[in-house]
C-alpha positions as CSV (number, residue, x, y, z in Angstrom):
1,M,71.7,64.9,41.6
2,A,72.1,65.6,45.3
3,R,73.2,62.9,47.6
4,F,72.0,62.8,51.2
5,L,73.2,61.8,54.7
6,V,70.4,61.2,57.2
7,D,71.4,62.1,60.8
8,E,70.6,59.8,63.6
9,D,68.0,62.1,65.1
10,L,65.7,61.2,62.2
11,P,64.1,57.8,61.5
12,R,66.2,55.2,59.8
13,S,63.2,54.7,57.4
14,L,63.8,58.1,55.9
15,A,67.0,57.0,54.1
16,R,65.1,53.9,52.9
17,L,62.3,56.1,51.6
18,L,64.7,58.3,49.7
19,R,66.3,55.3,48.1
20,T,62.9,54.0,46.9
21,E,62.5,57.4,45.2
22,S,65.8,56.8,43.4
23,L,67.7,59.2,45.5
24,D,71.2,58.4,46.9
25,A,70.8,58.4,50.6
26,E,72.9,57.0,53.5
27,D,72.0,56.9,57.2
28,V,74.8,57.9,59.7
29,R,74.1,54.6,61.5
30,D,75.0,52.6,58.4
31,V,78.3,54.4,57.8
32,G,79.9,54.2,61.2
33,L,78.8,57.6,62.5
34,R,76.4,56.6,65.2
35,G,77.1,58.8,68.3
36,K,79.7,60.9,66.5
37,T,79.8,64.7,66.9
38,D,78.1,67.1,64.6
39,S,81.5,68.2,63.2
40,E,82.4,64.5,62.4
41,V,79.0,64.0,60.7
42,L,79.5,67.3,58.7
43,Q,83.1,66.4,57.8
44,Y,81.9,63.0,56.4
45,A,79.1,64.7,54.5
46,V,81.5,67.3,52.9
47,S,84.1,64.7,52.0
48,H,81.4,62.5,50.4
49,D,79.5,65.3,48.7
50,R,76.3,64.8,50.7
51,V,73.6,67.0,52.0
52,V,72.9,66.5,55.7
53,I,69.3,65.9,56.6
54,T,68.8,66.5,60.4
55,A,66.5,67.8,63.1
56,D,69.5,69.0,65.1
57,L,69.3,72.8,65.3
58,D,73.1,73.0,65.9
59,F,73.4,72.5,62.1
60,A,71.4,75.7,61.6
61,N,74.0,77.8,63.4
62,L,75.4,79.9,60.6
63,L,78.4,80.9,62.7
64,A,79.4,77.3,63.4
65,V,78.3,76.0,60.0
66,P,78.7,78.9,57.4
67,L,76.7,78.9,54.2
68,G,78.7,77.5,51.3
69,S,81.1,75.5,53.6
70,H,79.1,72.3,52.9
71,H,77.0,70.7,50.2
72,G,73.7,71.7,51.9
73,I,72.0,71.2,55.2
74,L,68.3,70.4,55.5
75,V,66.9,70.9,59.0
76,A,63.5,69.4,59.8
77,R,61.6,71.6,62.2
78,L,58.5,69.5,62.7
79,P,56.5,68.8,65.9
80,N,57.6,65.7,67.9
81,E,54.0,64.4,67.6
82,V,54.2,64.1,63.8
83,P,54.0,60.4,62.8
84,V,57.1,59.0,61.2
85,A,55.4,58.4,57.9
86,R,54.3,62.0,57.7
87,L,57.7,63.3,58.8
88,N,59.3,61.3,56.1
89,A,56.8,62.5,53.5
90,V,57.2,66.2,54.4
91,I,61.0,65.9,54.0
92,L,60.7,64.0,50.7
93,D,58.3,66.7,49.4
94,A,60.7,69.4,50.4
95,I,63.6,67.7,48.6
96,K,61.5,67.3,45.5
97,A,60.5,70.9,45.6
98,L,64.1,72.2,45.5
99,S,66.6,72.0,42.8
100,D,70.2,70.8,43.5
101,D,71.4,74.3,42.8
102,E,69.1,75.7,45.5
103,V,70.3,73.2,48.1
104,R,74.0,73.3,47.3
105,G,75.8,75.2,50.1
106,S,72.5,76.3,51.5
107,L,70.6,75.9,54.8
108,V,67.1,74.6,54.2
109,I,64.6,74.8,57.0
110,V,61.5,72.5,56.6
111,E,58.6,73.5,58.7
112,P,54.9,72.5,58.6
113,G,53.5,74.1,55.4
114,R,56.7,75.9,54.4
115,I,60.3,75.7,53.3
116,R,62.8,78.5,54.2
117,L,66.0,78.7,52.2
118,R,69.2,80.6,53.2
119,R,71.6,80.6,50.3
120,P,75.3,81.6,50.2
121,H,76.0,84.9,48.5
């Protein structure tokens, strides 16, 4: 089962919601990564076998973060006006819709009404 690391640009409540769904989720703020660089967050995620969940588009840069160099990155591309509860629900639904094999090493883009998946070759 995939393990997750929620970036600080998403609500802290997301990690709590994932845990209530019996998913292994940590928030960067709870593991000493508040204010750390993207590369430090990614390094932690890789070394702890975690999928990064973020809204930071820098993680979607395939030149900087090549497919297969990590355990998976899920980027939430939702409007800023989306209420926190809805944002959390959309991300949870996306996680439930994907298998661990689909996520592993892939870039997952979650948008309103769709999920885009870029998988390593």
